[in-house]
N, C-alpha and C positions, 0 to 999 in steps of 0.2 A: 957216389954215383958210379954204378957199374957200367963202364963203357964197352966192356968186352962180353958181348952176348952173341955167340956164333949162331944160335938158333934164330934169334930175332933178325940178325943181319941176313941170314939165308932167306927168311920169310920176306923181308923187305926187298931183297934182290929178285926173288920170284915174282913179287908184285910189280916191281919196276919193269921187268922183262915182259910180263903180261900186258901191262899198260902200253908199253912201247910196241907191242906186236900188232896192234889194230885199232879199230874205232872203239873208244871207251863209252861213248854215249849214243843215243839214238834208238835203243831197244831193237836193233836189227833192221830198222827201216833205212832205206837209202837216204843219203844226205841231200839229194835233189830229186824232184819229181821228173817224170818223163817229159812233161811240158817244158820245164826249166832246161833240161838237157837239149831239147830241140831248139829252143831259143838261143842257148849258149853256143851251139854248134851250127848255127845258120840253117836250121831245118833238116840237118842230117842226123839220123838216129845213131847214137853211140851207146852201146850196151855197157852198163857197169861203170864204176869210177876207179877201179883198181885198188880200193881200200878194203882190206879184209875186216870182217866183223870178228870180235874177240871170241875165242873158243872158251868154253867153261873151264874154270880153274878154281876149285873150291878154296884152296889155300890163299890164292891171290885175291879172290873176291872177299874173303873174310878180312884180310888186311885193308882192302878198299872200304869195306863197311866201317871198320874201326877208325880209319882216317876220316871218314865222313862224320862220324860221331865226334872225333877230336875237333873237327872244324866247327861243329855246333858249339862246343864248349870253349875252345881256344883257337879261333880261326887262324891267327898268325902262326901258331905252332904247326898246324896242318899245312899251311902255305910253305913254311920253311922246309918241312919234311918232303913235300912234293917237289920243291925246287932241288933239294939235295939229291933225290933219287931219279927224278925225271928230267931235270934240266941239263943242258949241255955245258961243257966246259969244266974248269977246275972249281974247287970249293970257293976260292977267292972270287972267281967270276960269278958264281951263283950268289954269293953274298952281296956283291955289288949290284946285281940285278934287283935285289930286294932292298937296296940302299942301306946295307948293313956292313959293319966291318967283319972281318973273318972270325975273330974270337967270339963276337956276339952271335954270329950265325951258327958256329959250332956249338956254342952253349945251348941255343934254341933247338938244334937238331938233337942233342943229347937229352934235353928235357922232353921233347916229343917222343923219343925212343923209350925213355923211362915210363911215360904215360902209357904207351902202347904195350910195353913189356908187362906192366901191371895189369892191364885189361886182359891180355892173353893168358897170364898165369892164373887169374881168377876164373876164367871161363874154360879152362882145359883141365 
């Protein structure tokens, strides 16, 4: 198992930074309607919600697409990979959030990375 793939690690970090930079879902629509904002703020109009919509990033979007495909085939591996790169805390804390021990969590992260590296190498 090749655990040292700097190109893949760079791509995953770009993806994680992109995911953490704004709203990942919603297709650019606001998370609340203007009616909901009026109700929430007691009839006072408040413009926007302060959350930026993600900018286009072809490299990050490609990784997101592949992780979504991974989730269709091996949901748990995609969940582990997302927790690894998008979750807060140490690797041990991330493993505990998924009710796993550290070694099994790391093994699953490596397995997900191998799957992703294989898909990227075939399609580039």
